[in-house]
Residue, then its C-alpha position, 0 to 999 in steps of 0.5 A: m167312483t170306479t177304477v179298472g181292475r188288472y183285466g179291465h173289469p170296473r170295480d168300486e174304489r170305495q166300499g161302504l160300511f155294510q158292503d162286502a168288500l170281497a163280494d165280487w172278488t175272483n181268483d183271476d190272478v191265475l186266470q180262473t174265470k172266463e172273463a179274465r181269460a177273455a180280457l187277457g186274450a183280447r189284449h195279449p193273445g200270445a200271453l194267454r196261450v202261455l199263462d192259461w194253464p187248464e190243468l192247474r185251474a182244475l186243481f185249484a178249483k178242487y182246493d179253493p172252494p172247499a177251503t173257503k167253505h170251511g172258513l165260512r162254516d167256522r165263522r158261522f159257528g162263531l156267530l151262532s154261539v154269539g147269537l145263542a148267548a145273546l138270545g139267552l141274555v134277552l130271555a133272562l131279562a124278559s123272564p120277569l115279564a112272563i107272568g106265570a111262565e117265569r120258570a119256563v122262560e128261565m129254563v129256555a134261557a139256560a138251555l140257550v146258554v148251554a147251547g152257546l157254550t157247547t157251540m163254542g167248545f166244538h168250534r174251539f176244540g175241533a182240531k180235526s176240522k180245523s186241520r182239514a180246512l187249513g190243509q185245503r187253504f195251504g194246498a190252494e195257495r201252493v197251487r197258486a204259487l206253482y202257477f207263478q213259480a213255474v213261469l219264473a223258473n222258465l222265463d226264457l221258454a215261456s217268453r219264447a212260447m208266446t210266439d213260437d209253437a215249438a216252444l209252446g209245446e215244450w212249455k206245456m210238456a214242462r209245466g205238466r210235469l211240475l204238477d207232481h211237485l205239489p203236496d198230496p192233499e190227503e197228507l196236508p191235514g196231518q202236516i198242519p201242526k208242523l206248518a204252523g211253526p216258523v219258516d226255517d228256511d226261505a227255500e221252503a217257499w219254492v214248490a220245486p226245491e231246485w228253484s230256490t237257486p235263481a238262474a241267470p235272467p234270459e236275454p231281453s226281448a219284447e215278449l219277456e218284457l210283456l211277460l214280466r209286466l203281466l206277472r207284476g199285475q197278476r201277482m203283485d197288483g192282485q195281492i195288493d187289491y185283495v189286501e186293501r179290500k181286507l183293510g177297508a172300512s167295511l164291517g167285513a174287514p177284520g180290523q173293523r170287525a175287531a173294533v166292533v167285537r171289542m166295543l160289544s165285549r166291554l159293554l157286556l162286561g160292564a153290564a155283568v159287573v154292574t148286575g153282579a154288584i147289584a146281586a151282591v148288594l141285594v143278598v148281603g146288604m138287604g138280606r134278600g135270598p138267592g131265590d128271590t126274583d130280583v136276585k135271580l134276575a140280576l144273576e141271570v143277567t150277569a151269567g148271560a153277559l159273561v157268556a156273551v163276552m166269552a162268545l165274542a172273545m172266542l169269535n174275535d180270537g178264533r177269527l183272529l180279527a185284530g191279529d189278521s188286520e196287523r198281518y194284512a198291514a205288514y203284508l201290504a207293506a212288504v208287497s208294496t216294497a217288492r212292487t216298487r223294486f220291480d218298477r224301479g229296477d232293470l230286468a235282473e231286478k224285476v226278476v229278483a222282485l218277483r222272486e222276493m214276492e214268492i217268499i213274502c207270500y209263503r211267509d204270510l201263508r205260514a203266518f196265517i196257518g200258524a195263527h189260525w191253528r193256535s187259535r183253535 
């Protein structure tokens, strides 16, 4: 069964276990794609000329792809460490079968274990790489926030610009000046330790400090009503769609991946305990020497299983799978509450709900930065 996205694109309602829930995800909440702009322009051409912000789209494109690339790279390092440890474990198990080459196989297995540990160490202690990736993510989300906050701070002008050319020219000049409020990309990596801390004041959510004080809502109009409805779809529906995919049943979802990692970790830990006990019984109870083949095999399996457990733990903690799942659930509940407030409220309440959404998004962003920075 398919449903229609906020710009008319069909999308699957269900995601299979092995299907990437975000495979077709695009940042069309800021009209980043041609398809999103075409869909909006076909239905509301007046809104398109107000909501399409080419300069900001170009800036967003400088932040978002590198942030995504670094995130994928971190995940690959985690997966690589798990793969190396698992391969070392398999070789250790198979070494008695390599008649005449047992020593060589054992050395390769040990080398793979060391490589896995080295990869884990690089992944966990690479603070500079982590700060750069998180800085790019923070920058991308502040660009996204500016897109919506600029409209919220200029609702009267933006709504008039949908039909008035003079107001449109004024709107374009006003929003062009707002780009100066964005943080300097070169300074963001150095700010990550501070941004990883708690939010001291919700006023920090606003890209321009003066926007923290709400202005009186403008006079009602058909254009304003349409603009608010579109903002609801772009900002609220878009985030709910994204988070619901993150919380889905696919193995790409953090909750499902966390469950798989926990299960594998327990199995490997159990194997390590059993083979460790076997080695102890062989040495203590049966008088075998540490160099005997069966003792060495048991110890190698124990070591390989423990390294694999460490690698899986690093992958789970480094990606914060379980923690991310909890954060997404809380974020979904907060956004859903804000959307309900928007739907049930009058004009003033709708504006309040959209402003509340900016604070929710910023608090979630800071929670993301803090959790991933502390996990390094």
